[in-house]
N, C-alpha and C positions, 0 to 999 in steps of 0.2 A: 516720529514714524510716519511716513508717507501713507497716502490714502491707498496707494497700490499695495503696500505691505500689509496695511490692515485688511484689506480686502483679501489678499492671499491668506493671511492668518485665519481669517474667518472661514474661508472655504475649506482649509485643511481641517480646522476644528469641526466643521459641519461634516466633512467626509469621514473623520475619525469616529464621530458619533454615529453616523450611519453604519459604518463597519462594526462598531461595538454592539449595537442594537441587533444587527443581523447575526452577529455571532452568538449573541445571548438567545436568540430564537432558535438557532441551529443546535444549541447546547441542550435545549430542553429534553427532558428524559421522563420515561415512566417509572424509573427506580425511585422510590420514596426518598425525598431529601433527609428524611429523619433515619434512614436505614443506617445501622452501624454494624459493620461486618466483625464478627468475633475473630480472636486470634486463633490461628490454626498452627498446631505443632506438626510440622511435616513428617516428623518420626513417627507419628501415630498412624500415618497413612501409607508411607513408603519404607521399604527395607533400607538399612544401610548400604546394600550393594546397589540398589537402585538409585539412592541418592549420590553415591559415588561415581556411578557411571554417568549420570546426567551432568555432575559438576565437571567431571574430567572432559567430557565431550564438549561442554560449553567454554571451557577455559581455551582450548585449541581454536574453536570457531571465533571466539572473541578476539585472539590474537591476529588471526587470519583478516578479520574485518578491519581492525585497526590498521595493519599494514596496508591493506588495499585502500583505505581512506588517505593514509600518507602518501602513497604512490599516486593517488589520483590528484591530490593537491599538488604534489610536486610536478607531475606531468603538465597539468594545466597552467600552473605558474611559469614554467619554463616557455610553454607553448605561448602564452600571453605576451611574453617578452619577445620571443623569436619567431613566432608564427607568421607575422607580416613578411618575412624574407620569402616565403613561398610564393608571394604575389608576383616575383619577378618571372616565374615560370608560366604564368597564366596570361591567356589572351582571351579569356572568356566574358570580359565586361565586368563591371562592378558587382552585379548580384551573382553572376556565375562564379566569379572569383571568391566571393563570400561563401558560396555553397561549397567550393572546393577546399577552402580553409576549414569549414565545419567538418567536412568528411575526413580530412587529414587529422584533425584533432581527434575525432571519434576513433579512428584507425590506431593512432598512437596510444590512446587510453585502453583499447582492447588488447593490443600487444603487451602493454605494461602491467596490466592485471591478469594476464594469462597465468602467471605462475601461482597466484592467489587462488584463481579458479581450479586449477589442477590440484592444489594442496587441499582445497575444499572438498573436491570430488573424491581424492585419496581417502580423506578422513571419513566421509560419508560412506564409501565402499568399505572401509575397514570395519565400520559399525553396522554394515548391512541395511543402510538406509536408502541405498540407491543401486540400480542395476547397469546404470549408464556406463558405457566404456569410455576411456580416455580419447580415443579417436572420435567418437560420437560427440563428446563434449567439445572438442576443439574444432572440428569440421563439420558436425553434423547439424549445426544450428544456423545454417546461412540464411534460411528463410526468415528467421527471427532478427538476424543482423541486418539483412536487406530491408526489412520493414523499418527498423530503427534508422537505417541511413535515409530512406524515403522520407520518414517523418521529419528528420532533422533538416533535410534539404527544403522540404515544404515549408517548415517553420521559419527558416531563413530567408526563403523567398518572400514569405509574407511580411516578415519584419522589414527586411530590407526595402521591399517595394513600397511599404508604407512610409518608411523613414525618408525615402527619396521623394516622396509626393508631398507629405505633410510636415517634414521636419522632425524636431526633436520631440514633438508631441505624438509620435507615432503610437506610443504605448496606449493612448486612449481608444483608438479604434482596434488596435491589435488584441487587446486583452479579451474583448467579446468574441472575436474570432477564434481564439484558443478555447474560450469556454464553449463555444458552439462545437469545436472538434472534440472536446472531452465529452460533451453530451452524446455526439454521434458515436464515439467510441464505446460509451457505455451502452448505447443501444444495440450496436451491431456485434459486441463481443460474444453474446451466447451463441450467434449463428456461425461463428468461426471455431467453437469448440467441437471436437469430434465426439460428440454425445450420442446416446440411444435411450429411448424411453426406459424407465424403471419397470421390470416385468415381475417383480416379486409382488404377487397380489395380496399376500398377507400384510406386508409393509405398507402397500398402497391403501389398503382398507384401513389400517391404523393412522394413516396420514390424514385422510379425509375429515375425520372430526376436528383435527388440529386446524385445518384449513378454514372450516366453519367457524371455529372460535375466533381466529385471527382475522376472519373476513377476507382472506386471500386464496384465491383460487388459481394455481399456475402449474405448469407441467413440472414434474420430478423427474429428472434425467439422470443418466449415469455417464460419467467419463472414464473410459478404460485406461488406467495408468499403471496396472499391475506389472506390465512388462518392463517399466523403468524405475518403479519405486514400490516399496510396501507401505509407505506412509500414508495415513488416513487424512482425508480433507473433505470439505464441503464448502459451498459458497452460494450466496444468493447474487443473481446477476441479471442484468437487463433493465430496461425501461419500458413501461407500458406494455404493448403486446409481445415483446421479446422477454418479459421477466420469467424467470424460472428458477428452480432450485437444483443445483448441480451436486451430485454425490460422486466421490471418486469410487471406482469399484473395489478398492482396498478396504473400504468401510463395510463391504458386503461380503467378506471372505470367510466369515464365521467367528472372527476374534470379538465382535461386539454383539451384545444381546439385543433383541427387538426393543425393549424399553430404553436402551441406551441410544438406539437408532432413532426413536421417536423424539428424544431430546435433541439430537442433531437436527432433524427436520424441523422441529418446533423453533429452534435457534435461527435457522435460515429464513423461516416464514416470519420470524419476529423482525428481521431486517427489513423484509419487503413491507411488512405491515407498518413499520415506522419510517418507511420511505428513506432508508439510509443511503440508497445509491444516488437518489436525487439530492439528498444532503451532501454527499461526497462531491458532486458537482457544484453544489452552492459554495461549499468549502473552498473547492478549487478556484472559483470566481473570486472569493474574498482575498485569496492570496495572489491571484493572477495580476490584478490591478496594482498593488503596491510592489510586486515583484518586477512587473514590466517597467514601472516608473524607475526603481532602482537600476535596472540594467541600462535604461536610457541615460540616467544621470551619470553612471560610471563610465559609460563609453563616450561621453561628450569630448573628453580630451583627445580622442582619436578620431574626431570628426563625426561622431554619432553612428548609429546603425545603418545609415546609408552608405557607409564607407566599408569596404572589405577588411581594411586592417583592424576594424573594431571587432570582428568576429572572435579571434582568439581570446581578446579580454572579455567579451560577452560570456563566452563559455566558462571562463574561469569564475566570473561573478555568479553565474547560475549554479555552479558546483558548490560554492561558498553558502549561496543563499539556502540551497537544498540541504546542506548539512545543519545550518543554523535553524532551518525550519523542522528538521527531522523529529526532535523532541516534542513539538507542538502537534505535528501530524500524528505521531504515535499516541499522544494523549487523546486526540480526537478519535482516533481509531479504538482505542481501549474503552472510551466513553460509550461508543456505539456498540462494541462487543459485550460490554457489561448490560447494556440495556437488552440486547438480544438474548443473553442469558436469563435476565429477568423474565422477559416475555415467555421464554421456554419454560420456566419454572410455574408461571401463571397458567400456562396452557396445559401442560402435562400434569401438573400437581404431583411430581414425582422427584422430590429431591434426592431420593436415594439413588435413582438411576442416574441423575446428573453427577452425584458424587462419584459413583462407580466409573462413569465415562471419563471424568476428569482424572481419576487415579489412574486409568488405563493409559492415559497419554504418556506419562512419564516413562514407563519401560518400552512403550511403543514407538515415541518420537524423540526420547531422550531430552526433552525439555526439562529444565530445571524448575522445580515447583515453586522456588523463591529465589530468583537470580539477584546478583548485586545490584545496587541502587543505579549505578551508572549505566548498567546493561538495560535495566528496566526502562529507563528514561531514553536511551539512545536507540534500542533495538526492539523492544517488546511492543507490538501493535495490538496485542491481546492482554487482558488481565492475567496475572500470574495464576498458575494452577492453584495456589494455595488460596489466592482471592477468590477463585470461582467456586472452590469448595466451601469457603467461608460464605459466600453468597447463598448457597444451597442451605447451609446450616441456618442462616439468618431467614430465609424464607420459611424453613420448617418451623422455626421458633415463633415467627410471626403468625402462622396459621396453624399452631399446635391446637388440636381439639376442634379445628374447623372442618 
């Protein structure tokens, strides 16, 4: 073996070691490693009618998701083969043509997935989980679609510009640029939400002790979504001065008790206390470098990302990589959500309220308390409701008499 190959192998090994050490540091959690979750019989917590409704709802959404994935793969596979033909109609130069090919691919995908989106909306409306109309669903989200178009064009301009300057190693400077964009997005996202301060003084007063325990002092704001959905949700968002806890107004419509809302707030504060948003950016960085490298390798046969004919193939590679990474991304998300649940139990010391909250999710959201394994791996970015109830039970047993 030549010295060059030996040096390259050593470099790959060193980079792999750095990746593994970084991933291990990000994986660290406050949940005790010795914690064992007890088995939860879902029939003890939910009625047969609730379990049947959740399972029925989930089966249809699973089929729609699988069909949408198949359509996405077919569309981008065909586009990867035939997309370069559109270059004949372009006089915009290499980068402009590449951006045009990216937009055409995005538009084709949007049209192909439209039937699945309409079917999902019909199913949600049938189960009273959304108030969004069909016209609004199809034509009312142009702002969001426009933002995605702009981001796609920006990403292609960055990648193709770097590829034309530095060649096939464009991925080395490109990955940090995208990590920077991800960081910027995480910072500005809270300012783009149409929120207002929480005016419930009683709930605010109950939240202050939780903030002191977690050493996190951030605004608690409300996002009005009641006009479009009755589903409850909350999130921790932002970085640095933009950090805040966002609660959907559907959580405040009287269906949930104050103790349950305290668990919700404590959960979101737990995310901030454990720097999960910063960790999300770091995880993104760990995937961005090998992902960009694989795109660079895959598109070499079409002249690399400096050439517009490589763009359709790059889109297919990104779709495939996204699908392959989905189970791992979900595992990371579930890991962080479980830690936030544990932090909420530590802060509120109220496993009964946590259990009541999780039980209420099944009839409210039609989430299956214990979904099939493939669905859990491919689609679930939170612990199952059965797992969340089991954690509350485990915390209670661990602190019995304390």
